[in-house]
N, C-alpha and C positions, 0 to 999 in steps of 0.2 A: 618413445619418449624421455627425453631430456628430466625434467623437471616441470609441475600441476603448483599451485598456491592460490590460494585466496584467501584473500582479503578482504573484511567487511570494516563498515566504519563503526567507531559508538555504539551507534543506537540500532542500528545491527539492516540497515535498508536501504543499504547501499554497497554489492562487492564487485572487485575488479580482479581475474585469474590470469595468472599468467603463467602461459604455459611455454617449453622449452621445448625447440624436434631439433632433431636433424637435416632436417631436412622435409621441402614442403607435401614427400610421400608419406609421412611420417603424420601430419596435423592431415594427413588428406583419411587414411588410414582408421588415427585418430576421431572420426568427422565419425567419419560406415558408420565406429562400433558402437558411440554413442548418440548418434540422430535419434535416437527412440525418447533412448532418456532428459537430452536433449529440451524436445517438446513442452515436458513440462518439469523441466531438474527449479530455471527462480520462479517461479509461476508467484512465485511471495514478492516478489518482487517489482518496483510500478512502475520507475517506467528500464530501459535498458541504455541512455547517455549512449556509446561509443563504442570503438576496436582499434584496434593499431599493430601494425603485420608486419613485422619486420623482418626483412629477405625474401630472397626469391618466387615467389611463388608458383607454379600451373595454373591453365585458365582454369582447369575446372577446381581445382579451390576458391581459386578466386567468386571463380560462379557461385561454389558452396556461402563463404561466409558473404557474397553478397543477401543474400536469402534473410541471413542473422544481423544484419548492422550497413539499412546500404549508407551511413555516412562512415565509412569506418576508415581510416586513413594508414595505409601500404607504401613501406620505407627500401624498396626491394634493393638500397645499392650498402654495404655494409661499409666505414668508412672507416674505422678502426675496437676495439675496442682487447678486451680475453675477457676468458674463459678461466675459472681454475674447479679444477675436478678431485681437487684434497686443500687440508687446512693443515698446516701443523702448527 
């Protein structure tokens, strides 16, 4: 995993999670390792709104993510952009 961030709204009722993985296998591993924790991790939230997944993912990861969010958006094609790994 390259990055993991959680953002809450002002009232602490809505959370957005941003994860950055180098590839589908990394996210699959993350989901497997944390599956038990994920089952209750967000019990304090009223609803789950949506998920967005960017970049190519395996069929196995797509099936796993569908368990958590049937309406998730998957955008597999990276059209442009860059990542800075250090700030000067």
